[in-house]
All heavy atoms as TSV, in Angstrom:
chain	resi	resn	atom	element	x	y	z
A	1	MET	N	N	28.038	-106.387	41.993
A	1	MET	CA	C	28.432	-105.798	43.208
A	1	MET	C	C	27.350	-104.845	43.766
A	1	MET	O	O	26.754	-104.176	43.003
A	1	MET	CB	C	29.783	-105.027	43.046
A	1	MET	CG	C	30.410	-104.629	44.291
A	1	MET	SD	S	31.982	-103.677	44.102
A	1	MET	CE	C	33.124	-104.968	43.747
A	2	ALA	N	N	27.133	-104.977	45.097
A	2	ALA	CA	C	26.207	-104.193	45.686
A	2	ALA	C	C	26.530	-102.732	45.655
A	2	ALA	O	O	27.705	-102.342	45.715
A	2	ALA	CB	C	25.956	-104.622	47.199
A	3	PRO	N	N	25.490	-101.817	45.522
A	3	PRO	CA	C	25.819	-100.325	45.414
A	3	PRO	C	C	26.596	-99.832	46.580
A	3	PRO	O	O	27.519	-98.972	46.398
A	3	PRO	CB	C	24.441	-99.716	45.390
A	3	PRO	CG	C	23.545	-100.774	44.868
A	3	PRO	CD	C	24.083	-102.108	45.354
A	4	ASP	N	N	26.396	-100.321	47.811
A	4	ASP	CA	C	27.183	-99.828	48.932
A	4	ASP	C	C	28.701	-100.211	48.837
A	4	ASP	O	O	29.576	-99.501	49.216
A	4	ASP	CB	C	26.573	-100.260	50.302
A	4	ASP	CG	C	26.552	-101.773	50.410
A	4	ASP	OD1	O	26.261	-102.492	49.394
A	4	ASP	OD2	O	26.674	-102.283	51.548
A	5	ARG	N	N	28.896	-101.418	48.238
A	5	ARG	CA	C	30.302	-101.861	48.052
A	5	ARG	C	C	30.978	-101.072	46.923
A	5	ARG	O	O	32.178	-100.743	47.029
A	5	ARG	CB	C	30.352	-103.316	47.752
A	5	ARG	CG	C	30.032	-104.194	48.965
A	5	ARG	CD	C	30.227	-105.602	48.814
A	5	ARG	NE	N	31.609	-105.930	48.541
A	5	ARG	CZ	C	32.043	-106.986	47.973
A	5	ARG	NH1	N	31.230	-107.903	47.504
A	5	ARG	NH2	N	33.383	-107.246	47.874
A	6	VAL	N	N	30.243	-100.686	45.889
A	6	VAL	CA	C	30.779	-99.882	44.852
A	6	VAL	C	C	31.121	-98.564	45.351
A	6	VAL	O	O	32.242	-98.009	45.046
A	6	VAL	CB	C	29.714	-99.753	43.705
A	6	VAL	CG1	C	30.178	-98.747	42.660
A	6	VAL	CG2	C	29.489	-101.090	43.070
A	7	LYS	N	N	30.219	-97.929	46.187
A	7	LYS	CA	C	30.559	-96.607	46.772
A	7	LYS	C	C	31.799	-96.654	47.663
A	7	LYS	O	O	32.624	-95.804	47.539
A	7	LYS	CB	C	29.347	-96.102	47.575
A	7	LYS	CG	C	29.630	-94.739	48.206
A	7	LYS	CD	C	28.441	-94.206	48.935
A	7	LYS	CE	C	28.619	-92.805	49.543
A	7	LYS	NZ	N	29.969	-92.283	49.634
A	8	LYS	N	N	31.918	-97.711	48.463
A	8	LYS	CA	C	33.106	-97.909	49.344
A	8	LYS	C	C	34.368	-98.050	48.453
A	8	LYS	O	O	35.383	-97.398	48.784
A	8	LYS	CB	C	32.949	-99.147	50.218
A	8	LYS	CG	C	34.217	-99.538	50.968
A	8	LYS	CD	C	34.137	-99.069	52.329
A	8	LYS	CE	C	35.202	-99.656	53.163
A	8	LYS	NZ	N	36.509	-99.009	53.133
A	9	LEU	N	N	34.295	-98.736	47.394
A	9	LEU	CA	C	35.420	-98.900	46.519
A	9	LEU	C	C	35.842	-97.579	45.892
A	9	LEU	O	O	37.014	-97.199	45.878
A	9	LEU	CB	C	35.131	-100.005	45.432
A	9	LEU	CG	C	36.204	-100.214	44.415
A	9	LEU	CD1	C	37.410	-100.813	45.107
A	9	LEU	CD2	C	35.690	-101.183	43.305
A	10	ILE	N	N	34.873	-96.826	45.438
A	10	ILE	CA	C	35.125	-95.500	44.815
A	10	ILE	C	C	35.732	-94.584	45.876
A	10	ILE	O	O	36.705	-93.865	45.597
A	10	ILE	CB	C	33.873	-94.962	44.217
A	10	ILE	CG1	C	33.505	-95.740	42.944
A	10	ILE	CG2	C	34.067	-93.451	43.816
A	10	ILE	CD1	C	32.124	-95.461	42.398
A	11	ASP	N	N	35.093	-94.597	47.050
A	11	ASP	CA	C	35.671	-93.719	48.154
A	11	ASP	C	C	37.073	-94.042	48.513
A	11	ASP	O	O	37.914	-93.206	48.716
A	11	ASP	CB	C	34.758	-93.815	49.372
A	11	ASP	CG	C	33.415	-93.149	49.200
A	11	ASP	OD1	O	33.249	-92.384	48.235
A	11	ASP	OD2	O	32.482	-93.405	49.985
A	12	ASP	N	N	37.379	-95.385	48.567
A	12	ASP	CA	C	38.766	-95.806	48.841
A	12	ASP	C	C	39.712	-95.403	47.848
A	12	ASP	O	O	40.875	-94.968	48.118
A	12	ASP	CB	C	38.776	-97.338	49.067
A	12	ASP	CG	C	38.101	-97.809	50.332
A	12	ASP	OD1	O	37.822	-96.966	51.200
A	12	ASP	OD2	O	37.868	-99.027	50.439
A	13	MET	N	N	39.338	-95.520	46.527
A	13	MET	CA	C	40.185	-95.120	45.483
A	13	MET	C	C	40.492	-93.649	45.441
A	13	MET	O	O	41.559	-93.134	45.201
A	13	MET	CB	C	39.518	-95.525	44.107
A	13	MET	CG	C	39.600	-96.980	43.833
A	13	MET	SD	S	38.770	-97.324	42.262
A	13	MET	CE	C	39.301	-98.994	42.040
A	14	GLU	N	N	39.358	-92.848	45.707
A	14	GLU	CA	C	39.564	-91.347	45.750
A	14	GLU	C	C	40.493	-90.983	46.906
A	14	GLU	O	O	41.316	-90.113	46.720
A	14	GLU	CB	C	38.177	-90.725	45.991
A	14	GLU	CG	C	38.275	-89.175	45.983
A	14	GLU	CD	C	36.865	-88.544	46.034
A	14	GLU	OE1	O	35.906	-89.272	46.429
A	14	GLU	OE2	O	36.855	-87.349	45.819
A	15	GLU	N	N	40.449	-91.679	48.085
A	15	GLU	CA	C	41.362	-91.367	49.132
A	15	GLU	C	C	42.802	-91.755	48.826
A	15	GLU	O	O	43.727	-90.941	49.129
A	15	GLU	CB	C	40.910	-92.231	50.391
A	15	GLU	CG	C	41.652	-91.924	51.621
A	15	GLU	CD	C	41.187	-92.745	52.812
A	15	GLU	OE1	O	39.981	-92.936	52.897
A	15	GLU	OE2	O	42.027	-93.160	53.600
A	16	GLU	N	N	42.958	-92.856	48.098
A	16	GLU	CA	C	44.296	-93.176	47.672
A	16	GLU	C	C	44.900	-92.182	46.610
A	16	GLU	O	O	45.996	-91.814	46.722
A	16	GLU	CB	C	44.312	-94.613	47.034
A	16	GLU	CG	C	45.668	-95.086	46.677
A	16	GLU	CD	C	45.752	-96.512	46.219
A	16	GLU	OE1	O	44.637	-97.234	46.274
A	16	GLU	OE2	O	46.814	-96.982	45.780
A	17	VAL	N	N	44.021	-91.751	45.699
A	17	VAL	CA	C	44.477	-90.739	44.694
A	17	VAL	C	C	44.860	-89.407	45.434
A	17	VAL	O	O	45.905	-88.881	45.103
A	17	VAL	CB	C	43.336	-90.486	43.630
A	17	VAL	CG1	C	43.572	-89.247	42.883
A	17	VAL	CG2	C	43.178	-91.642	42.773
A	18	ASN	N	N	44.059	-89.020	46.394
A	18	ASN	CA	C	44.391	-87.743	47.115
A	18	ASN	C	C	45.676	-87.907	47.911
A	18	ASN	O	O	46.450	-86.984	47.995
A	18	ASN	CB	C	43.184	-87.396	48.007
A	18	ASN	CG	C	42.066	-86.881	47.251
A	18	ASN	OD1	O	42.160	-86.370	46.126
A	18	ASN	ND2	N	40.852	-86.973	47.789
A	19	SER	N	N	45.930	-89.099	48.475
A	19	SER	CA	C	47.183	-89.372	49.195
A	19	SER	C	C	48.372	-89.276	48.235
A	19	SER	O	O	49.371	-88.701	48.562
A	19	SER	CB	C	47.111	-90.720	49.868
A	19	SER	OG	O	48.310	-91.017	50.488
A	20	ILE	N	N	48.207	-89.917	47.102
A	20	ILE	CA	C	49.318	-89.874	46.085
A	20	ILE	C	C	49.588	-88.377	45.690
A	20	ILE	O	O	50.782	-87.937	45.544
A	20	ILE	CB	C	48.973	-90.673	44.893
A	20	ILE	CG1	C	48.990	-92.157	45.292
A	20	ILE	CG2	C	49.927	-90.486	43.682
A	20	ILE	CD1	C	48.449	-93.108	44.223
A	21	LYS	N	N	48.513	-87.609	45.401
A	21	LYS	CA	C	48.741	-86.258	44.999
A	21	LYS	C	C	49.393	-85.438	46.145
A	21	LYS	O	O	50.323	-84.622	45.844
A	21	LYS	CB	C	47.392	-85.588	44.679
A	21	LYS	CG	C	46.811	-86.057	43.388
A	21	LYS	CD	C	45.433	-85.498	43.134
A	21	LYS	CE	C	44.825	-85.916	41.815
A	21	LYS	NZ	N	43.548	-85.316	41.591
A	22	LYS	N	N	48.934	-85.619	47.344
A	22	LYS	CA	C	49.555	-84.901	48.515
A	22	LYS	C	C	51.068	-85.215	48.637
A	22	LYS	O	O	51.910	-84.392	48.790
A	22	LYS	CB	C	48.840	-85.295	49.779
A	22	LYS	CG	C	49.405	-84.611	51.017
A	22	LYS	CD	C	48.657	-84.981	52.263
A	22	LYS	CE	C	49.319	-84.444	53.508
A	22	LYS	NZ	N	48.780	-84.986	54.745
A	23	ASN	N	N	51.363	-86.592	48.526
A	23	ASN	CA	C	52.756	-86.948	48.626
A	23	ASN	C	C	53.623	-86.400	47.406
A	23	ASN	O	O	54.766	-85.973	47.648
A	23	ASN	CB	C	52.881	-88.510	48.664
A	23	ASN	CG	C	52.360	-89.073	49.943
A	23	ASN	OD1	O	52.348	-88.373	50.984
A	23	ASN	ND2	N	51.973	-90.337	49.924
A	24	ALA	N	N	53.020	-86.359	46.205
A	24	ALA	CA	C	53.745	-85.817	45.084
A	24	ALA	C	C	54.091	-84.376	45.278
A	24	ALA	O	O	55.150	-83.938	44.987
A	24	ALA	CB	C	52.912	-86.052	43.775
A	25	ILE	N	N	53.188	-83.646	45.857
A	25	ILE	CA	C	53.422	-82.224	46.181
A	25	ILE	C	C	54.519	-82.079	47.131
A	25	ILE	O	O	55.497	-81.294	47.017
A	25	ILE	CB	C	52.144	-81.530	46.688
A	25	ILE	CG1	C	51.139	-81.323	45.488
A	25	ILE	CG2	C	52.454	-80.137	47.276
A	25	ILE	CD1	C	49.730	-80.987	45.962
A	26	THR	N	N	54.417	-82.898	48.251
A	26	THR	CA	C	55.481	-82.867	49.273
A	26	THR	C	C	56.830	-83.279	48.791
A	26	THR	O	O	57.835	-82.571	48.981
A	26	THR	CB	C	55.072	-83.770	50.427
A	26	THR	OG1	O	53.826	-83.363	50.936
A	26	THR	CG2	C	56.064	-83.813	51.547
A	27	TYR	N	N	56.878	-84.316	47.990
A	27	TYR	CA	C	58.134	-84.843	47.464
A	27	TYR	C	C	58.779	-83.796	46.498
A	27	TYR	O	O	59.987	-83.588	46.511
A	27	TYR	CB	C	58.032	-86.169	46.774
A	27	TYR	CG	C	57.563	-87.255	47.697
A	27	TYR	CD1	C	56.961	-88.331	47.143
A	27	TYR	CD2	C	57.665	-87.205	49.096
A	27	TYR	CE1	C	56.452	-89.413	47.935
A	27	TYR	CE2	C	57.191	-88.230	49.880
A	27	TYR	CZ	C	56.565	-89.347	49.345
A	27	TYR	OH	O	56.116	-90.343	50.106
A	28	SER	N	N	57.963	-83.201	45.662
A	28	SER	CA	C	58.489	-82.266	44.729
A	28	SER	C	C	59.085	-81.009	45.471
A	28	SER	O	O	60.123	-80.449	45.094
A	28	SER	CB	C	57.497	-81.793	43.685
A	28	SER	OG	O	56.421	-81.129	44.221
A	29	TRP	N	N	58.483	-80.676	46.575
A	29	TRP	CA	C	58.996	-79.577	47.356
A	29	TRP	C	C	60.310	-79.960	48.009
A	29	TRP	O	O	61.353	-79.165	47.885
A	29	TRP	CB	C	58.015	-79.158	48.463
A	29	TRP	CG	C	58.462	-77.990	49.295
A	29	TRP	CD1	C	58.316	-76.665	48.964
A	29	TRP	CD2	C	59.253	-78.015	50.504
A	29	TRP	NE1	N	58.937	-75.875	49.934
A	29	TRP	CE2	C	59.517	-76.665	50.863
A	29	TRP	CE3	C	59.791	-79.040	51.261
A	29	TRP	CZ2	C	60.218	-76.336	52.021
A	29	TRP	CZ3	C	60.468	-78.696	52.385
A	29	TRP	CH2	C	60.680	-77.338	52.757
A	30	TYR	N	N	60.391	-81.134	48.591
A	30	TYR	CA	C	61.692	-81.582	49.178
A	30	TYR	C	C	62.796	-81.739	48.157
A	30	TYR	O	O	63.949	-81.548	48.456
A	30	TYR	CB	C	61.429	-82.886	49.909
A	30	TYR	CG	C	60.931	-82.792	51.328
A	30	TYR	CD1	C	59.674	-83.326	51.617
A	30	TYR	CD2	C	61.562	-82.142	52.312
A	30	TYR	CE1	C	59.147	-83.216	52.873
A	30	TYR	CE2	C	61.064	-81.994	53.573
A	30	TYR	CZ	C	59.824	-82.603	53.877
A	30	TYR	OH	O	59.324	-82.476	55.134
A	31	MET	N	N	62.434	-82.113	46.967
A	31	MET	CA	C	63.430	-82.315	45.925
A	31	MET	C	C	63.966	-81.006	45.331
A	31	MET	O	O	64.839	-80.995	44.421
A	31	MET	CB	C	62.955	-83.211	44.789
A	31	MET	CG	C	62.525	-84.651	45.313
A	31	MET	SD	S	63.855	-85.496	46.139
A	31	MET	CE	C	64.819	-85.949	44.733
A	32	ARG	N	N	63.397	-79.874	45.764
A	32	ARG	CA	C	63.921	-78.528	45.421
A	32	ARG	C	C	63.880	-78.286	43.891
A	32	ARG	O	O	64.852	-77.772	43.305
A	32	ARG	CB	C	65.239	-78.285	45.981
A	32	ARG	CG	C	65.352	-78.408	47.444
A	32	ARG	CD	C	64.750	-77.282	48.148
A	32	ARG	NE	N	65.192	-77.069	49.456
A	32	ARG	CZ	C	64.585	-77.515	50.561
A	32	ARG	NH1	N	63.439	-78.177	50.441
A	32	ARG	NH2	N	65.119	-77.331	51.766
A	33	GLY	N	N	62.895	-78.825	43.224
A	33	GLY	CA	C	62.798	-78.606	41.738
A	33	GLY	C	C	63.532	-79.679	40.950
A	33	GLY	O	O	63.456	-79.696	39.717
A	34	GLY	N	N	64.217	-80.569	41.593
A	34	GLY	CA	C	64.937	-81.605	40.898
A	34	GLY	C	C	64.027	-82.638	40.226
A	34	GLY	O	O	64.422	-83.303	39.264
A	35	VAL	N	N	62.843	-82.722	40.759
A	35	VAL	CA	C	61.802	-83.603	40.204
A	35	VAL	C	C	60.491	-82.803	40.328
A	35	VAL	O	O	60.104	-82.260	41.377
A	35	VAL	CB	C	61.660	-84.916	41.053
A	35	VAL	CG1	C	60.613	-85.780	40.469
A	35	VAL	CG2	C	62.989	-85.628	41.102
A	36	SER	N	N	59.813	-82.764	39.227
A	36	SER	CA	C	58.559	-82.031	39.195
A	36	SER	C	C	57.420	-82.849	39.756
A	36	SER	O	O	57.449	-84.111	39.813
A	36	SER	CB	C	58.192	-81.597	37.791
A	36	SER	OG	O	57.757	-82.703	36.979
A	37	TYR	N	N	56.281	-82.197	40.095
A	37	TYR	CA	C	55.061	-82.791	40.543
A	37	TYR	C	C	54.583	-83.862	39.530
A	37	TYR	O	O	54.263	-84.975	39.888
A	37	TYR	CB	C	54.045	-81.694	40.747
A	37	TYR	CG	C	52.634	-82.229	41.107
A	37	TYR	CD1	C	52.327	-82.702	42.310
A	37	TYR	CD2	C	51.602	-82.102	40.141
A	37	TYR	CE1	C	51.033	-83.166	42.623
A	37	TYR	CE2	C	50.321	-82.514	40.366
A	37	TYR	CZ	C	50.086	-83.051	41.632
A	37	TYR	OH	O	48.803	-83.513	41.895
A	38	GLU	N	N	54.602	-83.474	38.255
A	38	GLU	CA	C	54.154	-84.390	37.202
A	38	GLU	C	C	55.068	-85.551	37.100
A	38	GLU	O	O	54.608	-86.691	36.850
A	38	GLU	CB	C	54.104	-83.603	35.813
A	38	GLU	CG	C	52.983	-82.598	35.792
A	38	GLU	CD	C	53.363	-81.262	36.443
A	38	GLU	OE1	O	54.570	-81.039	36.730
A	38	GLU	OE2	O	52.507	-80.443	36.642
A	39	ASP	N	N	56.395	-85.369	37.244
A	39	ASP	CA	C	57.312	-86.504	37.196
A	39	ASP	C	C	57.027	-87.454	38.250
A	39	ASP	O	O	57.010	-88.673	38.039
A	39	ASP	CB	C	58.731	-86.015	37.347
A	39	ASP	CG	C	59.260	-85.233	36.136
A	39	ASP	OD1	O	58.708	-85.401	35.056
A	39	ASP	OD2	O	60.223	-84.421	36.334
A	40	ILE	N	N	56.711	-86.970	39.410
A	40	ILE	CA	C	56.406	-87.861	40.590
A	40	ILE	C	C	55.172	-88.630	40.342
A	40	ILE	O	O	55.016	-89.840	40.639
A	40	ILE	CB	C	56.458	-87.107	41.878
A	40	ILE	CG1	C	57.925	-86.626	42.218
A	40	ILE	CG2	C	55.973	-87.978	43.048
A	40	ILE	CD1	C	58.029	-85.654	43.401
A	41	LEU	N	N	54.145	-87.945	39.853
A	41	LEU	CA	C	52.807	-88.631	39.553
A	41	LEU	C	C	53.012	-89.779	38.581
A	41	LEU	O	O	52.262	-90.725	38.618
A	41	LEU	CB	C	51.837	-87.624	39.060
A	41	LEU	CG	C	51.255	-86.686	40.120
A	41	LEU	CD1	C	50.268	-85.722	39.431
A	41	LEU	CD2	C	50.595	-87.341	41.220
A	42	ASN	N	N	53.980	-89.606	37.671
A	42	ASN	CA	C	54.206	-90.657	36.671
A	42	ASN	C	C	55.144	-91.801	37.143
A	42	ASN	O	O	55.315	-92.742	36.390
A	42	ASN	CB	C	54.804	-90.056	35.350
A	42	ASN	CG	C	53.770	-89.184	34.650
A	42	ASN	OD1	O	52.660	-89.609	34.507
A	42	ASN	ND2	N	54.226	-88.055	34.214
A	43	MET	N	N	55.635	-91.687	38.364
A	43	MET	CA	C	56.490	-92.710	38.909
A	43	MET	C	C	55.670	-93.877	39.441
A	43	MET	O	O	54.502	-93.741	39.740
A	43	MET	CB	C	57.367	-92.134	40.060
A	43	MET	CG	C	58.360	-91.188	39.620
A	43	MET	SD	S	59.324	-90.617	41.049
A	43	MET	CE	C	60.439	-89.475	40.271
A	44	SER	N	N	56.337	-95.037	39.525
A	44	SER	CA	C	55.680	-96.179	40.093
A	44	SER	C	C	55.594	-95.991	41.632
A	44	SER	O	O	56.314	-95.111	42.191
A	44	SER	CB	C	56.524	-97.442	39.819
A	44	SER	OG	O	57.723	-97.378	40.503
A	45	ARG	N	N	54.851	-96.812	42.270
A	45	ARG	CA	C	54.834	-96.768	43.755
A	45	ARG	C	C	56.157	-97.027	44.333
A	45	ARG	O	O	56.534	-96.411	45.305
A	45	ARG	CB	C	53.777	-97.871	44.217
A	45	ARG	CG	C	53.633	-97.864	45.715
A	45	ARG	CD	C	52.611	-98.890	46.197
A	45	ARG	NE	N	52.023	-98.298	47.387
A	45	ARG	CZ	C	50.761	-98.349	47.670
A	45	ARG	NH1	N	49.898	-98.834	46.781
A	45	ARG	NH2	N	50.306	-97.865	48.718
A	46	PHE	N	N	56.906	-97.971	43.775
A	46	PHE	CA	C	58.247	-98.236	44.254
A	46	PHE	C	C	59.159	-97.014	44.193
A	46	PHE	O	O	59.822	-96.682	45.189
A	46	PHE	CB	C	58.916	-99.382	43.393
A	46	PHE	CG	C	60.349	-99.654	43.783
A	46	PHE	CD1	C	60.691	-100.395	44.905
A	46	PHE	CD2	C	61.333	-99.142	42.991
A	46	PHE	CE1	C	61.984	-100.570	45.264
A	46	PHE	CE2	C	62.683	-99.314	43.330
A	46	PHE	CZ	C	63.042	-100.069	44.477
A	47	GLU	N	N	59.082	-96.298	43.121
A	47	GLU	CA	C	59.902	-95.091	42.925
A	47	GLU	C	C	59.530	-94.039	43.982
A	47	GLU	O	O	60.360	-93.384	44.547
A	47	GLU	CB	C	59.832	-94.623	41.531
A	47	GLU	CG	C	60.425	-95.478	40.452
A	47	GLU	CD	C	60.103	-95.166	39.094
A	47	GLU	OE1	O	58.918	-94.793	38.786
A	47	GLU	OE2	O	60.979	-95.211	38.197
A	48	ARG	N	N	58.213	-93.881	44.114
A	48	ARG	CA	C	57.738	-92.856	45.156
A	48	ARG	C	C	58.208	-93.289	46.552
A	48	ARG	O	O	58.586	-92.405	47.349
A	48	ARG	CB	C	56.270	-92.678	45.021
A	48	ARG	CG	C	55.845	-91.948	43.836
A	48	ARG	CD	C	54.382	-91.521	43.888
A	48	ARG	NE	N	53.466	-92.630	44.136
A	48	ARG	CZ	C	52.880	-93.402	43.163
A	48	ARG	NH1	N	53.162	-93.149	41.899
A	48	ARG	NH2	N	52.060	-94.369	43.523
A	49	ASP	N	N	58.125	-94.571	46.852
A	49	ASP	CA	C	58.576	-95.029	48.126
A	49	ASP	C	C	60.031	-94.751	48.339
A	49	ASP	O	O	60.510	-94.438	49.470
A	49	ASP	CB	C	58.312	-96.549	48.322
A	49	ASP	CG	C	56.862	-96.863	48.471
A	49	ASP	OD1	O	55.992	-95.937	48.718
A	49	ASP	OD2	O	56.448	-98.073	48.268
A	50	GLN	N	N	60.874	-94.933	47.284
A	50	GLN	CA	C	62.259	-94.650	47.381
A	50	GLN	C	C	62.569	-93.188	47.649
A	50	GLN	O	O	63.448	-92.812	48.428
A	50	GLN	CB	C	63.001	-95.141	46.148
A	50	GLN	CG	C	62.988	-96.667	45.957
A	50	GLN	CD	C	63.476	-97.432	47.189
A	50	GLN	OE1	O	64.530	-97.215	47.672
A	50	GLN	NE2	N	62.606	-98.267	47.699
A	51	ILE	N	N	61.770	-92.302	47.023
A	51	ILE	CA	C	61.973	-90.874	47.287
A	51	ILE	C	C	61.608	-90.580	48.704
A	51	ILE	O	O	62.288	-89.823	49.419
A	51	ILE	CB	C	61.115	-90.073	46.308
A	51	ILE	CG1	C	61.752	-90.114	44.958
A	51	ILE	CG2	C	60.972	-88.601	46.785
A	51	ILE	CD1	C	60.967	-89.306	43.817
A	52	ALA	N	N	60.519	-91.194	49.263
A	52	ALA	CA	C	60.082	-90.962	50.640
A	52	ALA	C	C	61.264	-91.434	51.589
A	52	ALA	O	O	61.542	-90.678	52.549
A	52	ALA	CB	C	58.863	-91.760	50.935
A	53	LYS	N	N	61.910	-92.545	51.216
A	53	LYS	CA	C	63.007	-93.005	52.134
A	53	LYS	C	C	64.143	-92.037	51.988
A	53	LYS	O	O	64.802	-91.744	53.005
A	53	LYS	CB	C	63.485	-94.382	51.706
A	53	LYS	CG	C	62.521	-95.451	52.074
A	53	LYS	CD	C	62.942	-96.789	51.593
A	53	LYS	CE	C	61.891	-97.822	51.939
A	53	LYS	NZ	N	62.243	-99.177	51.418
A	54	LEU	N	N	64.472	-91.511	50.846
A	54	LEU	CA	C	65.569	-90.523	50.681
A	54	LEU	C	C	65.273	-89.258	51.447
A	54	LEU	O	O	66.151	-88.745	52.166
A	54	LEU	CB	C	65.725	-90.156	49.158
A	54	LEU	CG	C	66.697	-89.070	48.828
A	54	LEU	CD1	C	68.154	-89.586	49.203
A	54	LEU	CD2	C	66.627	-88.692	47.384
A	55	VAL	N	N	64.049	-88.802	51.412
A	55	VAL	CA	C	63.667	-87.583	52.178
A	55	VAL	C	C	63.841	-87.825	53.648
A	55	VAL	O	O	64.400	-86.961	54.379
A	55	VAL	CB	C	62.205	-87.161	51.791
A	55	VAL	CG1	C	61.730	-86.088	52.825
A	55	VAL	CG2	C	62.100	-86.684	50.426
A	56	GLU	N	N	63.354	-88.995	54.122
A	56	GLU	CA	C	63.526	-89.281	55.516
A	56	GLU	C	C	64.962	-89.384	55.984
A	56	GLU	O	O	65.353	-88.883	56.997
A	56	GLU	CB	C	62.770	-90.599	55.800
A	56	GLU	CG	C	62.748	-90.987	57.289
A	56	GLU	CD	C	61.964	-90.000	58.108
A	56	GLU	OE1	O	60.973	-89.457	57.655
A	56	GLU	OE2	O	62.295	-89.798	59.303
A	57	GLN	N	N	65.819	-90.036	55.170
A	57	GLN	CA	C	67.228	-90.104	55.446
A	57	GLN	C	C	67.860	-88.706	55.541
A	57	GLN	O	O	68.706	-88.415	56.455
A	57	GLN	CB	C	67.991	-90.950	54.447
A	57	GLN	CG	C	67.607	-92.407	54.520
A	57	GLN	CD	C	68.130	-93.172	53.304
A	57	GLN	OE1	O	68.635	-92.600	52.312
A	57	GLN	NE2	N	68.065	-94.536	53.397
A	58	ASN	N	N	67.541	-87.908	54.546
A	58	ASN	CA	C	68.102	-86.491	54.565
A	58	ASN	C	C	67.645	-85.700	55.772
A	58	ASN	O	O	68.422	-84.930	56.327
A	58	ASN	CB	C	67.737	-85.803	53.258
A	58	ASN	CG	C	68.491	-86.314	52.105
A	58	ASN	OD1	O	69.560	-86.983	52.258
A	58	ASN	ND2	N	68.074	-86.137	50.895
A	59	MET	N	N	66.379	-85.925	56.158
A	59	MET	CA	C	65.843	-85.193	57.297
A	59	MET	C	C	66.593	-85.720	58.616
A	59	MET	O	O	67.008	-84.874	59.508
A	59	MET	CB	C	64.339	-85.427	57.496
A	59	MET	CG	C	63.491	-84.744	56.454
A	59	MET	SD	S	63.585	-82.995	56.495
A	59	MET	CE	C	62.728	-82.690	57.991
A	60	ASP	N	N	66.822	-86.962	58.703
A	60	ASP	CA	C	67.588	-87.509	59.850
A	60	ASP	C	C	68.963	-87.013	59.856
A	60	ASP	O	O	69.513	-86.613	60.944
A	60	ASP	CB	C	67.579	-89.061	59.782
A	60	ASP	CG	C	66.236	-89.643	60.142
A	60	ASP	OD1	O	65.387	-88.982	60.671
A	60	ASP	OD2	O	66.038	-90.870	59.794
A	61	THR	N	N	69.671	-86.964	58.748
A	61	THR	CA	C	71.020	-86.427	58.653
A	61	THR	C	C	71.050	-84.960	59.019
A	61	THR	O	O	71.918	-84.527	59.810
A	61	THR	CB	C	71.575	-86.586	57.229
A	61	THR	OG1	O	71.580	-88.007	56.851
A	61	THR	CG2	C	72.953	-85.999	57.091
A	62	THR	N	N	70.092	-84.197	58.610
A	62	THR	CA	C	70.077	-82.772	58.964
A	62	THR	C	C	69.817	-82.598	60.423
A	62	THR	O	O	70.510	-81.792	61.083
A	62	THR	CB	C	68.831	-82.102	58.212
A	62	THR	OG1	O	69.044	-82.216	56.794
A	62	THR	CG2	C	68.748	-80.608	58.576
A	63	LYS	N	N	68.970	-83.361	61.058
A	63	LYS	CA	C	68.709	-83.314	62.505
A	63	LYS	C	C	69.993	-83.648	63.271
A	63	LYS	O	O	70.365	-83.004	64.245
A	63	LYS	CB	C	67.596	-84.187	62.973
A	63	LYS	CG	C	66.206	-83.687	62.459
A	63	LYS	CD	C	65.136	-84.689	62.815
A	63	LYS	CE	C	63.830	-84.282	62.211
A	63	LYS	NZ	N	62.787	-85.281	62.480
A	64	LYS	N	N	70.643	-84.754	62.863
A	64	LYS	CA	C	71.872	-85.246	63.577
A	64	LYS	C	C	72.997	-84.273	63.437
A	64	LYS	O	O	73.823	-84.107	64.334
A	64	LYS	CB	C	72.262	-86.579	63.077
A	64	LYS	CG	C	71.293	-87.701	63.461
A	64	LYS	CD	C	71.666	-89.012	62.846
A	64	LYS	CE	C	70.608	-90.027	63.169
A	64	LYS	NZ	N	70.835	-91.363	62.489
A	65	SER	N	N	73.135	-83.630	62.287
A	65	SER	CA	C	74.272	-82.752	61.978
A	65	SER	C	C	74.093	-81.353	62.561
A	65	SER	O	O	75.080	-80.632	62.769
A	65	SER	CB	C	74.534	-82.643	60.488
A	65	SER	OG	O	73.473	-81.899	59.874
A	66	GLY	N	N	72.836	-81.058	62.859
A	66	GLY	CA	C	72.618	-79.670	63.330
A	66	GLY	C	C	72.654	-78.569	62.284
A	66	GLY	O	O	72.491	-77.424	62.603
A	67	LEU	N	N	72.820	-78.999	61.031
A	67	LEU	CA	C	72.806	-77.984	59.941
A	67	LEU	C	C	71.435	-77.509	59.672
A	67	LEU	O	O	70.469	-78.232	59.882
A	67	LEU	CB	C	73.452	-78.578	58.724
A	67	LEU	CG	C	74.957	-79.046	58.770
A	67	LEU	CD1	C	75.374	-79.765	57.524
A	67	LEU	CD2	C	75.783	-77.762	58.969
A	68	PRO	N	N	71.336	-76.292	59.206
A	68	PRO	CA	C	69.959	-75.767	58.870
A	68	PRO	C	C	69.360	-76.567	57.687
A	68	PRO	O	O	70.079	-76.984	56.789
A	68	PRO	CB	C	70.206	-74.316	58.492
A	68	PRO	CG	C	71.651	-74.216	58.155
A	68	PRO	CD	C	72.414	-75.296	58.930
A	69	PHE	N	N	68.117	-76.674	57.767
A	69	PHE	CA	C	67.371	-77.441	56.734
A	69	PHE	C	C	67.179	-76.686	55.482
A	69	PHE	O	O	67.271	-77.211	54.356
A	69	PHE	CB	C	66.005	-77.958	57.234
A	69	PHE	CG	C	65.206	-78.695	56.284
A	69	PHE	CD1	C	65.605	-79.962	55.843
A	69	PHE	CD2	C	64.082	-78.139	55.731
A	69	PHE	CE1	C	64.849	-80.699	54.939
A	69	PHE	CE2	C	63.291	-78.817	54.804
A	69	PHE	CZ	C	63.733	-80.101	54.426
A	70	PHE	N	N	66.917	-75.383	55.605
A	70	PHE	CA	C	66.601	-74.611	54.452
A	70	PHE	C	C	67.831	-74.064	53.844
A	70	PHE	O	O	68.602	-73.351	53.938
A	70	PHE	CB	C	65.606	-73.432	54.778
A	70	PHE	CG	C	64.281	-74.004	55.183
A	70	PHE	CD1	C	63.948	-74.140	56.534
A	70	PHE	CD2	C	63.379	-74.427	54.227
A	70	PHE	CE1	C	62.735	-74.700	56.889
A	70	PHE	CE2	C	62.123	-74.934	54.575
A	70	PHE	CZ	C	61.820	-75.092	55.917
């Protein structure tokens, strides 16, 4: 593989890792300690996607109900 393609691959992987870490921090905050950062990092992509959907549903419910989020 050409050096420029290797660099692009590494850069893409680093971006994906940083995105996973950022999402894990966000999800652990939304889960209010019910799931730790480390637990989320050890989850599969499917499991993280399901947490994201749960968070979105709860945010929508909170907005529609007018109840405070915090």
